[in-house]
C-alpha positions in Angstrom: -55.3 30.7 66.4 -54.2 33.5 68.6 -50.7 35.1 68.2 -48.0 34.1 70.7 -48.0 36.1 73.9 -44.4 35.6 74.7 -41.7 38.1 73.7 -39.5 35.6 71.8 -40.9 32.8 69.6 -37.5 31.1 69.7 -34.8 31.2 72.3 -31.5 29.3 71.9 -28.7 29.1 74.4 -25.3 27.5 73.7 -26.5 25.2 71.0 -23.9 22.8 69.7 -24.4 20.2 67.0 -21.9 17.6 66.0 -21.8 15.4 63.0 -19.4 12.6 63.6 -16.1 14.4 64.7 -17.2 17.6 63.0 -18.9 20.4 64.9 -21.6 21.8 62.6 -22.9 24.5 65.0 -20.6 26.1 67.5 -22.3 27.2 70.8 -25.0 29.4 69.2 -27.2 31.6 71.3 -29.9 33.8 69.8 -33.6 34.9 70.1 -36.2 35.3 67.4 -38.8 38.0 68.3 -42.5 37.0 68.0 -44.5 38.6 65.2 -41.4 39.4 63.1 -39.6 38.2 60.0 -36.1 37.1 60.9 -33.7 36.3 58.0 -31.2 33.5 58.5 -28.5 34.3 56.0 -25.2 32.9 55.0 -23.5 30.8 52.3 -24.5 27.3 51.5 -23.1 24.8 54.0 -22.8 27.3 56.8 -25.3 25.5 59.1 -28.6 27.2 58.3 -30.5 24.1 57.7 -29.1 22.3 60.7 -30.1 25.3 62.9 -33.6 25.2 61.5 -33.9 21.5 62.1 -32.9 22.1 65.7 -35.6 24.6 66.0 -38.4 22.4 64.7 -37.1 19.5 66.8 -35.8 17.1 64.1 -32.1 17.6 64.8 -30.1 15.7 67.4 -28.1 18.2 69.4 -24.9 17.7 71.4 -25.7 20.4 74.0 -27.6 23.5 74.6 -31.2 24.5 75.0 -33.7 25.3 72.3 -37.1 26.8 73.4 -39.9 27.3 70.9 -43.1 29.2 71.8 -42.3 28.5 75.5 -41.7 24.8 75.1 -38.7 22.6 74.4 -38.2 22.2 70.6 -39.9 19.1 69.3 -42.5 18.9 72.0 -45.8 17.3 71.1 -47.7 20.6 71.9 -45.8 22.4 69.1 -46.9 20.1 66.2 -49.9 22.4 65.4 -48.1 25.6 66.2 -44.9 25.2 64.0 -44.9 25.0 60.2 -41.7 23.9 58.5 -41.0 24.1 54.7 -37.9 22.3 53.6 -35.7 23.1 50.7 -37.0 20.0 48.7 -40.7 20.3 47.9 -42.7 17.8 50.0 -45.9 17.1 48.0 -47.6 14.1 46.5 -47.1 14.1 42.7 -50.2 12.2 41.9 -52.5 14.5 43.9 -53.7 17.9 42.7 -52.6 21.1 44.4 -55.9 21.4 46.1 -55.8 17.8 47.4 -52.3 18.1 48.7 -53.2 21.1 50.7 -56.6 19.6 51.7 -54.8 16.5 53.0 -52.7 18.6 55.4 -55.6 20.8 56.3 -57.6 17.7 57.3 -54.9 16.8 59.8 -55.7 20.1 61.6 -59.5 20.0 61.0 -59.3 23.0 58.6 -62.2 23.9 56.4 -62.5 24.1 52.6 -62.2 27.9 52.9 -59.0 27.5 54.8 -57.6 25.3 52.1 -58.6 27.8 49.4 -57.1 30.7 51.3 -53.7 28.9 51.7 -53.6 28.1 48.0 -54.5 31.7 47.1 -51.8 33.0 49.5 -49.1 31.3 47.4 -50.6 32.4 44.1 -51.7 29.0 42.9 -55.5 29.3 42.7 -55.4 28.9 38.9 -53.3 25.7 39.3 -55.5 24.1 42.1 -56.6 21.3 39.8 -53.1 20.4 38.5 -51.3 17.4 39.9 -47.8 17.8 41.4 -46.1 16.3 38.4 -47.6 19.0 36.1 -46.0 21.8 38.1 -42.7 23.6 37.8 -40.1 23.4 40.5 -41.0 26.8 41.8 -44.7 25.9 41.8 -44.0 22.7 43.8 -42.2 24.8 46.4 -45.2 27.1 46.7 -47.5 24.1 47.2 -45.2 22.9 50.0 -45.6 26.3 51.5 -49.4 26.2 51.3 -49.4 22.8 53.0 -47.5 24.4 55.9 -49.6 27.6 56.0 -53.0 25.9 56.0 -52.6 25.0 59.6 -52.1 28.7 60.4 -49.1 28.0 62.6 -47.7 30.6 65.1 -44.1 30.0 63.9 -43.2 29.4 60.2 -39.7 28.1 59.5 -38.8 28.4 55.8 -35.6 26.9 54.3 -34.7 29.0 51.2 -38.4 29.2 50.0 -37.6 31.6 47.1 -35.0 29.4 45.3 -36.1 28.9 41.7 -38.7 31.6 41.7 -38.7 34.5 39.2 -38.4 38.1 40.6 -42.1 38.8 40.4 -43.1 35.6 42.3 -40.4 36.3 44.9 -41.8 39.8 45.5 -45.3 38.4 45.8 -44.1 35.7 48.3 -42.4 38.3 50.4 -45.6 40.4 50.4 -47.4 37.3 51.8 -44.7 36.9 54.5 -45.2 40.5 55.6 -49.0 40.0 55.7 -48.5 37.0 57.9 -46.2 38.9 60.3 -48.7 41.7 60.4 -51.2 39.1 61.8 -48.8 38.2 64.6 -47.1 35.2 63.0 -43.4 34.7 63.4 -41.3 33.8 60.3 -37.7 32.5 60.2 -36.6 32.6 56.6 -33.2 31.3 55.4 -31.5 32.5 52.2 -28.0 32.7 50.8 -29.1 35.8 48.7 -28.2 38.9 50.6 -30.7 41.2 48.8 -33.5 39.3 50.6 -32.2 40.7 53.8 -33.9 44.0 53.0 -37.3 42.3 53.6 -36.4 41.2 57.1 -36.9 42.9 60.5 -33.8 41.2 61.9 -30.9 39.3 60.5 -29.0 36.3 61.8 -25.8 36.1 59.8 -23.9 32.8 59.8 -20.5 31.6 58.6 -18.9 28.2 59.2 -21.4 27.1 61.8 -21.0 30.3 63.8 -23.4 33.2 64.4 -21.6 36.4 63.3 -24.3 38.8 64.0 -27.9 39.2 65.3 -29.2 42.7 64.4 -31.4 44.8 62.1 -30.4 45.6 58.5 -29.9 49.3 59.6 -27.7 48.2 62.5 -25.6 46.1 60.2 -25.0 49.1 57.9 -24.1 51.3 60.8 -21.8 48.7 62.4 -19.8 48.1 59.1 -20.2 51.6 57.5 -21.4 49.9 54.3 -24.6 50.9 52.5 -24.9 47.5 50.7 -26.0 44.6 52.9 -23.9 42.2 50.9 -20.8 44.4 51.3 -21.6 44.7 55.0 -21.8 40.9 55.4 -18.5 40.5 53.6 -17.0 43.1 56.0 -18.2 41.1 59.0 -16.7 37.9 57.5 -13.3 39.6 57.1 -13.4 41.0 60.6 -14.3 37.6 62.1 -11.5 35.9 60.2 -9.0 38.6 61.2 -9.9 38.1 64.8 -9.3 34.4 64.9 
């Protein structure tokens, strides 16, 4: 599949999401550049997952426009072009790693080599014959990732994919993400761990359903005068609270 030709893989204008009487996302506008890794960072409960669901087209929105790869979010034409990995692993426990990935590969007419490549990309080739209930939590998350990657989507939306992984596996996974971006794929990766911001080309920083900043790690340091990205994020939070 060829890389997207448009400048922005995702464009959002004045997105608002309500849940009952509570506003979960407050008039968010942003763009995610194609062929990049964009980190969506903020504390648990700040609206990251809701924003991601709006991008993949599974979230009811109150108002605003969400355009993905040149089409409205959730369009039928995006089903083969957008991969989504949720926080909870989405695999069949009674199937092997290989069969889980092969099942999703068959939906997109992928070959046995494509299935093997996706499994290898997440470092589970030596567990390909293990069933889902024989895997650790981190391994199950990686199988879910392989199920999304086997389709070779243009946009990959990852909701906290490194939770529960040890430092070595986290580093390996980020290496895989950079390899995908180098091939022209676009990744949107959420996390509440600020040290993962160092791996990203751009950062979307959220707090209480609001977008505090959309900038590069270096721009964040310069704007706040902090060398630590975690300290820089805390500075942004204090400034936003002082300005209310």
